[in-house]
C-alpha positions in Angstrom: -94.5 13.8 45.2 -92.4 10.8 46.3 -92.9 9.7 49.8 -89.9 8.3 51.7 -89.9 4.5 52.2 -92.0 3.4 55.1 -94.7 6.1 54.6 -98.3 4.9 54.9 -100.1 4.3 51.6 -102.7 6.8 50.5 -105.4 6.3 47.9 -107.2 9.1 46.2 -110.0 8.5 43.7 -111.3 11.4 41.5 -113.5 11.6 38.5 -112.6 13.3 35.2 -115.0 15.9 33.7 -115.6 13.8 30.5 -117.0 10.3 30.3 -116.7 7.4 32.7 -113.0 8.0 33.4 -111.5 7.6 36.9 -108.1 8.5 38.3 -106.6 6.5 41.2 -103.6 8.1 42.8 -101.5 5.8 45.0 -98.6 7.1 47.2 -96.3 5.5 49.8 -95.8 1.8 50.4 -98.4 -0.3 48.7 -98.1 -3.4 50.8 -100.1 -5.8 53.0 -101.4 -3.3 55.6 -103.1 -1.4 52.8 -104.7 -4.4 51.1 -108.2 -4.0 52.6 -108.2 -0.3 51.5 -107.3 -1.3 48.0 -110.0 -4.0 48.0 -112.6 -1.4 49.1 -111.4 0.9 46.4 -111.7 -1.8 43.7 -115.3 -2.5 44.8 -116.1 1.2 44.8 -114.6 1.5 41.3 -116.6 -1.5 40.0 -119.8 0.1 41.4 -119.2 3.3 39.4 -119.2 1.5 36.1 -116.2 3.4 34.9 -114.8 2.4 31.5 -111.3 3.7 31.9 -109.1 3.8 35.0 -105.9 5.9 35.1 -103.6 4.8 38.0 -101.1 7.4 39.0 -98.1 5.4 40.4 -95.6 8.2 40.5 -95.7 8.5 44.3 -95.4 4.7 45.1 -92.3 4.1 47.1 -92.6 0.3 47.6 -94.9 -2.3 46.1 -95.4 -6.0 45.7 -98.2 -8.5 45.2 -100.8 -6.3 46.8 -100.4 -3.7 44.1 -100.3 -6.4 41.4 -103.5 -7.9 42.7 -105.2 -4.5 42.8 -104.2 -3.7 39.2 -105.3 -7.1 38.0 -108.7 -6.6 39.6 -109.1 -3.2 37.9 -108.0 -4.6 34.5 -110.8 -7.2 34.5 -113.5 -4.4 34.6 -112.0 -1.4 32.8 -109.5 -0.2 30.4 -106.3 0.4 32.5 -103.7 3.1 32.0 -100.7 3.0 34.4 -99.0 6.4 34.8 -95.5 7.1 36.0 -94.3 3.8 37.5 -90.9 3.8 39.1 -88.4 1.2 37.9 -89.5 -1.1 40.8 -93.2 -0.8 39.9 -92.4 -1.1 36.2 -90.7 -4.5 36.9 -93.7 -5.7 38.9 -96.0 -4.7 36.0 -93.8 -6.7 33.6 -93.3 -9.8 35.7 -97.1 -10.1 36.3 -97.9 -9.5 32.7 -99.9 -6.4 33.4 -98.0 -4.7 30.6 -99.9 -6.8 28.1 -103.3 -5.7 29.4 -102.6 -2.1 30.5 -101.2 0.9 28.7 -98.2 2.4 30.4 -97.4 6.1 30.2 -94.8 8.4 31.8 -97.4 10.6 33.6 -101.0 11.5 33.8 -102.3 13.5 30.7 -101.2 17.1 30.9 -104.8 18.4 30.5 -106.1 16.1 33.3 -109.0 17.9 34.9 -111.0 16.6 37.8 -114.3 17.6 39.2 -114.1 16.2 42.8 -113.0 13.4 45.1 -115.2 10.3 45.3 -113.2 8.7 48.0 -110.0 9.0 49.9 -108.2 6.8 52.4 -105.0 6.5 54.3 -103.8 3.3 55.8 
């Protein structure tokens, strides 16, 4: 699900059936207008006490420091798995050193099962 450039960012947060595992799905342009939504999502995730956060980046069409800051904030509180980054997002991950603190995989696990949405936002 790739959004064309210029699409608003969407954030979806869902919980997995087992353990304290959370999945964050980002789509669209992750840039300055969405920063406050990402800040709220980071606070929400910190409050859940989750141990692992999977971030689905496959739908991100544009990103910069706002995404890097969000991922850094998540990595300080939880084990971080970055799923399906595009070449642009992969480069941001490498330049910021996030590849040293997060595991990077091609996609979400095939058996990913979710029980419901905790929060959802569109900017």
